[in-house]
C-alpha positions as CSV (number, residue, x, y, z in Angstrom):
1,M,55.2,-32.1,-22.4
2,S,54.4,-35.4,-24.1
3,S,52.2,-35.2,-27.2
4,D,50.6,-38.4,-26.0
5,W,48.1,-36.3,-24.0
6,F,46.7,-35.1,-27.3
7,Q,46.8,-38.5,-29.2
8,R,44.6,-41.5,-29.1
9,Q,46.5,-44.4,-27.5
10,K,44.6,-47.2,-29.3
11,E,44.0,-47.7,-33.0
12,G,40.5,-48.3,-34.4
13,I,38.5,-46.3,-31.8
14,T,37.6,-43.4,-34.1
15,T,34.2,-43.3,-35.8
16,P,34.4,-43.5,-39.6
17,T,33.2,-40.3,-41.2
18,Q,30.4,-42.1,-43.1
19,E,29.0,-43.4,-39.8
20,K,28.9,-40.1,-37.9
21,K,25.4,-38.8,-37.3
22,E,24.6,-35.1,-37.6
23,T,21.9,-33.5,-35.4
24,P,18.8,-33.1,-37.6
25,D,17.9,-29.5,-38.5
26,G,14.9,-28.0,-36.9
27,L,15.1,-29.9,-33.5
28,W,15.8,-26.7,-31.6
29,H,14.5,-23.2,-31.4
30,G,16.4,-20.1,-30.3
31,C,14.3,-17.2,-29.0
32,P,15.2,-14.1,-31.1
33,K,14.7,-11.9,-28.0
34,C,16.4,-13.7,-25.0
35,K,18.4,-16.3,-27.0
36,V,17.3,-19.2,-24.8
37,I,17.3,-22.5,-26.7
38,V,14.5,-25.1,-26.3
39,S,13.4,-28.1,-28.2
40,R,11.1,-27.6,-31.1
41,D,8.5,-29.8,-29.5
42,E,8.6,-27.8,-26.3
43,Y,8.4,-24.5,-28.2
44,E,5.4,-25.6,-30.2
45,S,3.6,-27.0,-27.2
46,N,4.0,-23.5,-25.6
47,L,2.1,-22.1,-28.7
48,W,5.3,-20.7,-30.2
49,V,5.9,-18.4,-27.2
50,C,9.2,-18.3,-25.3
51,A,8.7,-19.8,-21.8
52,N,11.6,-17.7,-20.5
53,C,10.8,-14.2,-21.7
54,G,7.3,-14.4,-23.1
55,H,8.3,-13.4,-26.6
56,H,5.4,-14.2,-29.0
57,N,7.0,-15.5,-32.2
58,G,5.1,-14.8,-35.4
59,I,2.9,-17.7,-36.6
60,E,0.6,-18.2,-39.6
61,A,-3.0,-19.1,-40.0
62,K,-2.5,-22.8,-39.8
63,E,-0.9,-22.5,-36.3
64,Y,-3.7,-20.2,-35.0
65,F,-6.3,-22.6,-36.3
66,S,-4.6,-25.5,-34.6
67,F,-5.4,-24.2,-31.1
68,L,-8.4,-21.9,-31.6
69,F,-10.6,-24.4,-33.3
70,D,-11.7,-27.3,-31.1
71,N,-9.4,-30.2,-31.6
72,G,-7.8,-28.3,-34.4
73,E,-10.6,-29.3,-36.7
74,Y,-12.0,-26.8,-39.3
75,A,-13.3,-26.6,-42.8
76,E,-11.4,-24.1,-45.1
77,L,-13.5,-21.6,-46.9
78,N,-12.8,-20.5,-50.5
79,P,-9.4,-22.2,-50.6
80,N,-8.7,-21.8,-54.3
81,L,-8.8,-18.1,-54.9
82,I,-5.6,-16.8,-56.3
83,S,-4.2,-13.3,-57.1
84,L,-3.8,-12.2,-60.7
85,D,-1.6,-9.4,-62.2
86,P,-4.2,-7.0,-63.6
87,L,-1.6,-4.2,-64.0
88,N,1.3,-6.3,-65.4
89,F,3.3,-4.7,-62.5
90,E,7.0,-4.9,-62.5
91,D,9.6,-3.3,-60.3
92,T,12.8,-5.3,-59.5
93,K,10.8,-8.4,-60.4
94,K,7.6,-9.1,-62.2
95,Y,4.6,-9.3,-59.8
96,S,3.6,-12.5,-61.5
97,D,7.0,-14.0,-60.7
98,R,6.7,-12.8,-57.0
99,L,3.4,-14.7,-56.7
100,I,4.9,-17.9,-58.1
101,I,7.9,-17.7,-55.7
102,A,5.6,-16.9,-52.7
103,K,3.4,-19.9,-53.5
104,R,6.4,-22.2,-53.8
105,I,8.1,-21.1,-50.6
106,T,5.0,-20.9,-48.4
107,G,2.8,-23.6,-49.9
108,L,0.0,-21.0,-49.6
109,K,-2.2,-19.5,-52.4
110,D,-2.3,-16.0,-50.8
111,A,-1.8,-14.0,-47.7
112,I,-4.9,-15.1,-45.9
113,T,-6.6,-18.4,-44.9
114,T,-10.3,-18.5,-44.0
115,A,-12.2,-21.3,-42.2
116,N,-15.2,-22.2,-40.1
117,G,-15.4,-24.6,-37.1
118,N,-16.2,-24.5,-33.4
119,L,-14.4,-22.5,-30.7
120,S,-15.2,-23.8,-27.2
121,G,-18.3,-25.4,-28.7
122,M,-19.5,-22.2,-30.5
123,P,-19.6,-22.1,-34.3
124,V,-17.4,-19.3,-35.6
125,A,-15.7,-18.2,-38.8
126,I,-12.1,-17.1,-38.7
127,A,-9.9,-15.2,-41.3
128,A,-6.2,-15.3,-40.5
129,M,-3.4,-13.5,-42.4
130,N,-0.2,-15.2,-43.5
131,F,2.8,-12.8,-43.1
132,K,5.2,-15.1,-45.0
133,F,3.2,-14.5,-48.2
134,I,4.5,-11.2,-49.5
135,G,4.5,-9.6,-46.0
136,G,0.9,-10.4,-45.4
137,S,0.0,-7.7,-47.9
138,M,-3.6,-6.9,-48.6
139,G,-4.5,-7.5,-52.3
140,S,-7.7,-8.3,-54.0
141,V,-7.8,-11.9,-52.9
142,V,-7.3,-10.9,-49.2
143,G,-10.2,-8.5,-49.4
144,E,-12.4,-10.9,-51.3
145,K,-11.8,-13.8,-48.9
146,I,-12.5,-11.6,-45.9
147,S,-15.7,-10.4,-47.6
148,R,-16.8,-14.0,-48.4
149,T,-16.1,-15.1,-44.8
150,I,-18.3,-12.2,-43.5
151,D,-21.0,-13.4,-45.9
152,F,-20.7,-16.9,-44.4
153,S,-21.1,-15.4,-40.9
154,L,-24.1,-13.5,-42.0
155,K,-25.7,-16.5,-43.7
156,H,-25.1,-18.8,-40.7
157,K,-25.4,-16.1,-38.1
158,I,-22.2,-17.0,-36.4
159,P,-19.4,-14.7,-34.9
160,F,-16.6,-13.5,-37.2
161,I,-13.0,-13.4,-35.9
162,M,-10.2,-11.6,-37.9
163,I,-6.6,-12.2,-37.1
164,S,-4.5,-9.5,-38.7
165,K,-0.8,-9.6,-39.5
166,S,0.2,-7.4,-42.4
167,G,2.6,-4.8,-43.8
168,G,-0.4,-3.1,-45.4
169,A,-1.8,-2.7,-48.9
170,R,-0.1,-4.7,-51.7
171,M,1.4,-2.0,-53.9
172,M,1.7,-4.3,-56.9
173,E,-2.1,-4.1,-57.2
174,A,-2.3,-0.4,-56.6
175,A,-6.0,0.8,-56.5
176,F,-7.3,-2.7,-56.6
177,S,-5.6,-3.2,-53.2
178,L,-6.8,0.1,-51.7
179,M,-10.4,-0.7,-52.8
180,Q,-10.4,-3.6,-50.3
181,M,-10.4,-1.2,-47.4
182,A,-13.8,0.1,-48.4
183,K,-15.1,-3.3,-49.5
184,T,-14.3,-5.0,-46.2
185,S,-15.4,-2.1,-44.1
186,S,-18.8,-2.1,-45.8
187,K,-19.2,-5.8,-45.3
188,L,-18.5,-5.3,-41.6
189,A,-21.2,-2.7,-41.4
190,L,-23.7,-5.4,-42.6
191,L,-22.4,-7.7,-39.8
192,D,-23.0,-4.9,-37.3
193,E,-26.5,-4.3,-38.6
194,A,-27.3,-8.0,-38.2
195,K,-26.0,-7.8,-34.5
196,I,-23.4,-10.5,-35.2
197,P,-20.2,-10.2,-33.1
198,Y,-16.9,-9.3,-34.7
199,V,-13.7,-9.9,-32.8
200,S,-10.5,-8.3,-34.2
201,L,-7.1,-9.7,-33.1
202,L,-4.1,-7.6,-34.0
203,T,-0.7,-9.4,-34.1
204,N,2.8,-8.4,-34.9
205,P,2.9,-6.5,-37.2
206,T,-0.5,-4.9,-38.1
207,T,0.2,-1.8,-40.2
208,G,-0.9,0.2,-43.2
209,G,-4.3,-0.1,-44.9
210,V,-5.1,-3.1,-42.8
211,T,-4.9,-1.0,-39.6
212,A,-6.9,1.8,-41.4
213,S,-9.8,-0.5,-42.2
214,F,-11.0,-3.9,-40.9
215,A,-8.4,-4.5,-38.2
216,M,-9.6,-1.6,-36.0
217,L,-13.4,-2.1,-36.6
218,G,-14.0,-4.9,-34.2
219,D,-16.8,-4.9,-31.7
220,I,-13.8,-5.7,-29.5
221,N,-10.2,-5.1,-30.6
222,I,-7.6,-7.2,-28.9
223,A,-3.8,-7.7,-29.4
224,E,-1.0,-10.0,-28.5
225,P,1.7,-8.6,-26.3
226,A,4.4,-6.3,-27.8
227,A,2.8,-6.3,-31.2
228,L,3.6,-3.5,-33.6
229,I,0.4,-1.7,-34.4
230,G,0.1,1.5,-36.5
231,F,-0.4,3.0,-39.9
232,A,3.1,4.0,-40.9
233,G,6.1,2.4,-39.2
234,P,8.0,4.1,-36.4
235,R,10.9,5.0,-38.7
236,I,8.6,6.8,-41.2
237,V,6.8,8.7,-38.4
238,R,10.1,9.7,-36.8
239,E,11.4,11.1,-40.2
240,T,8.1,12.8,-40.9
241,I,7.7,14.7,-37.7
242,G,11.5,15.1,-37.1
243,K,11.2,14.2,-33.4
244,D,12.1,11.2,-31.2
245,L,9.2,8.9,-30.4
246,P,8.0,7.9,-27.0
247,E,9.3,4.7,-25.5
248,G,7.3,1.7,-26.7
249,F,5.6,3.8,-29.4
250,Q,3.2,1.7,-31.5
251,T,3.5,-1.4,-29.4
252,S,0.2,-3.0,-28.4
253,E,0.8,-1.8,-24.8
254,F,1.3,1.8,-26.0
255,V,-1.8,1.6,-28.2
256,K,-3.9,0.2,-25.4
257,D,-2.8,2.9,-23.0
258,H,-4.0,5.4,-25.6
259,G,-7.4,3.8,-26.1
260,F,-7.1,2.2,-29.5
261,I,-7.5,-1.4,-28.4
262,D,-9.6,-2.9,-25.6
263,F,-7.1,-5.4,-24.0
264,I,-4.0,-7.4,-24.5
265,V,-4.1,-11.2,-24.4
266,K,-1.4,-13.7,-24.2
267,R,-1.6,-16.4,-26.8
268,A,-2.2,-19.2,-24.4
269,E,-5.3,-17.3,-23.1
270,L,-6.7,-16.3,-26.5
271,K,-9.3,-19.0,-26.9
272,S,-10.7,-18.7,-23.4
273,K,-10.8,-14.9,-23.6
274,I,-12.5,-14.8,-26.9
275,S,-15.1,-17.5,-25.9
276,D,-15.7,-15.7,-22.5
277,W,-16.4,-12.4,-24.4
278,L,-18.7,-14.1,-26.9
279,E,-20.6,-15.6,-24.0
280,C,-20.9,-12.3,-22.3
281,V,-22.4,-10.8,-25.4
282,G,-25.3,-13.1,-24.9
283,N,-28.3,-13.8,-27.1
284,L,-26.1,-15.0,-29.9
285,P,-28.2,-16.0,-33.0
286,K,-28.5,-19.7,-33.3
287,P,-26.4,-21.1,-36.2
288,A,-28.4,-22.0,-39.2
289,E,-28.8,-25.7,-39.9
290,S,-26.4,-27.0,-42.6
291,E,-27.9,-27.3,-46.0
């Protein structure tokens, strides 16, 4: 067989290496569940949910705010709070170094972002956790920002929405972290006394001390599909009890079937479902005029 089949017959038709164009990174997204690939623009327009299999990819506070707040417009609350290292904690790395690295990689100051704005025309305050910042762990800043956002809701008499996504308490702050469970829960009790609605949204994953405190204390507790929700993870539970776990154990569907959450909402329906529920509550206090 002639090798001409595998050779260019004319000179000068190849593209010089320096003129070849590579496909820019980040133009495509591959679903981690079904592996279908779509353009990044299509993926984001579908709110970071796979149109093929419905997998809800993890997103951060900024993304939630972009579609929950009307026109994506909001005012961030207490943006400059940062964690310290009161225990001078060190394991494989110094905690102070972990904080520096997390800030540099994520562009965030801590594992939570809080803001106020309008949701379907209703003034609300929202606190949303950032899992990319040390696993969304709950340290003193997370507890303080949630507490201050609840105070904002109390002052202006507007609903409070909490979006949880966390691996639990931040061990590097030890008791300072665990204290946030009681702190946030007591603040929510004040919100309840004032008859101001609290909506808790649990996303994948919501575990540990976050589940054991504010995440499960909503007037209504809702979750995204297939989210991991529990205190200890399935592996720890399995090893502790020495038995196989039921199918779907600790998924939002399993948790709902056992009465721990009220309903499951797809991301595209979150805004309408939350606003519908708030309207059903009725007689919401009128927001205080801005000072």
